[in-house]
C-alpha positions, -999 to 999 in steps of 0.1 A, spaced: 0 0 0 14 34 -10 3 67 4 -8 94 -20 -3 131 -14 -39 135 -3 -34 107 23 -4 125 38 -24 157 40 -52 139 58 -28 123 83 -11 157 89 -45 174 94 -57 147 118 -24 150 138 -28 188 139 -64 185 152 -52 161 180 -23 183 189 -46 214 190 -72 198 212 -45 184 236 -32 219 241 -65 235 250 -64 252 284 -82 238 314 -113 257 323 -98 271 356 -117 303 353 -151 284 357 -140 261 385 -138 269 422 -104 279 434 -86 259 461 -93 277 493 -65 296 510 -66 279 544 -42 258 563 -57 225 553 -55 232 516 -23 253 514 -3 224 528 -14 201 499 14 194 475 2 162 459 -32 159 443 -39 124 457 -39 141 492 -72 159 481 -89 125 483 -85 124 521 -115 147 524 -130 147 489 -136 110 482 -171 96 483 -168 86 520 -148 117 530 -160 147 550 -165 169 519 -172 145 489 -172 159 454 -206 160 437 -217 130 418 -214 149 385 -177 157 391 -154 140 366 -137 109 380 -102 124 377 -73 128 402 -55 158 386 -72 184 409 -46 211 403 -52 211 366 -87 225 369 -87 241 404 -62 269 408 -48 283 440 -65 314 453 -44 346 455 -60 362 485 
């Protein structure tokens, strides 16, 4: 099987779309910020968020929350 010029253009276009989508910013401006209190400011690793925010924790995330564990990607630290 040989690739024609149109095939290479399609592959390049598909790769460009995948690369562009992967570089989209996280919607931090629409998500709550991480509170500026002692409990939250001491967190350095995202898995530590699950101590309180797992389903059985003291402050579980809502059921509609994505099942992800990269909290810092969407929730930024508050400035004040």
